[in-house]
N, C-alpha and C positions, 0 to 999 in steps of 0.2 A: 630509527627509520623503520625497523621491522614492525613496531607497533603501529606506525602510520599506515603501512601497506596492509597489515592485518585488519585494522579497523576499516580501511577503505574497502577491502574485500568483503568484510562482514556487512557493511552498509550496502554494497552492491547486491550481495546475495539476498539480503532482507528485502530490498526494493523489488528484486525479481520474484520473491515469494509473495510479497504483497500484491504485485501485479497479477501473478497467476491465480491467487485466491479471488481477487476482484473480477477477473475474467471468468472464472468458474461460476461465481455468483451471478454475473450477467448472463452467462449461458443457461443457468438454471432458471433465471427470470424469463428469458426468451422461450425456453422450453415450456414453462408453465403457462406463459401467455399464449403460446401457440396451442397448447392443449386446451386452454380455456376457450379459445376461438373455435377449435374443432368440436369440442364437447358442446359448446353453445350452439353451433350449427346443427350438429347431429341431434342434440337434444331438442332443439327447436323443431326439427322435422319430425322426429319420432314421437315426441310428447304431444306435438300439435295433432298428429294423426290419432294417437291413442286417446289423448285427453279430449280431443274434439268429439270422437265417437262416443266416449263415455258420457261427456257432459251434454252432448247434443240430444241425447235421449231424454234429459230432464229440463234443459234450458233452451232458450232461443239459440240457433246455430251461431250467430255472430257473437253472443256473449260467451259461449263455450270456447270459441276460437280465441277470444281476447284473454280469458282466464289462463288458458294453456300458454299463450305467448308471454304473458307477464311472469309466470312462474319460471319459464326457461330463461328469460332475460335476467331475472334476479339471480339464478344460479350462475350464469356466466359472469355477472358483475362480482359475485362473491369470489369466484376463482381469480378474477383479475386483481381484487384486493389482496388476496393471499400472495399472488405472484409479486406484487409491488413491495411487499414487506420482506422479501428474501434479501438478506444482506450478508456481506463478507466480514462485517465488523468483528464478530466473535472470533473468527478464524485468524484474523489479521492483527489483532491487538498485541499479542505477544511479539510478533515479528516487528511491529512498529516500535515497541519499547526497546528491543535489542538494537534496531537500527538507530534510534535516537541516542542510545548510550554510546554506540560506536562512533556516531558523528560527533557527539560531545567530546569524547576522548580524543578523536582525531583533531578536532579544533584546538584542544589544549596542547596536543603534541606539536601542531603547526605553530602555535603562539610561542611555545618553549623553544622550538628550533629557530624561529625568527629572532627571539631575544638572544639566543646563543650566537647566532651569526652577527647580530648587531654588536654584541660585546666583543666578538672576535675582530670585527672591523675597527672598532675603537682601539683595541689593543694594537692592531697592526699600524694604525695611524700614529699611535704613541711611539712605537718602535721605529717607524720610518722617520719621525721628526728627530728623535734622539736615541739612537740605538744603544748607546753605552750607559744611559741613565739607569738608576735603580728602578724607576718606574717602568722603564723599557724592559729591563731584565725580568721584573715581576710580571709584566704582561706576556713575556715569552713562555712562562711556565704553563699557563692554561693552553696556549697554542700548541706547545710541544706535547702536552698531555693528550689533547684532542687528536693530534697527528698520530701519536703512538697508539692510541685506542683504536683509531680507524685502520692502522696498519695491521694490528692484531686480528681484526675481523677479516 
């Protein structure tokens, strides 16, 4: 039983770790997206003014404004693409592996415990039907062993 509780505790801790890492990654994505939005807005304003003044001396005023706006929007789009690619997969992979191992071991322990309980139930049925038979006495040995083992714990 201690392995079952240990594996369940490990699985729960790994799930919490995975969730924390994923929330942190989402937080970084939100921060980068917000920064991209702010930089896009500030850049659009400042570069529009500076770029417009520089280009307006050489080009038509409308063309100078268009060039500056396109450059600023391209920079904002680039930041959004970088923010979209932030992921927690690298940080979380080891935690997922440990969680999966713990869950697999936990599943095996539960199957073994269920088989042991089923065998014990069959032995009890045998003893109840014929308590003095050799098979009944043989069935009592594992039952008594199990009881003694649990009493020692």
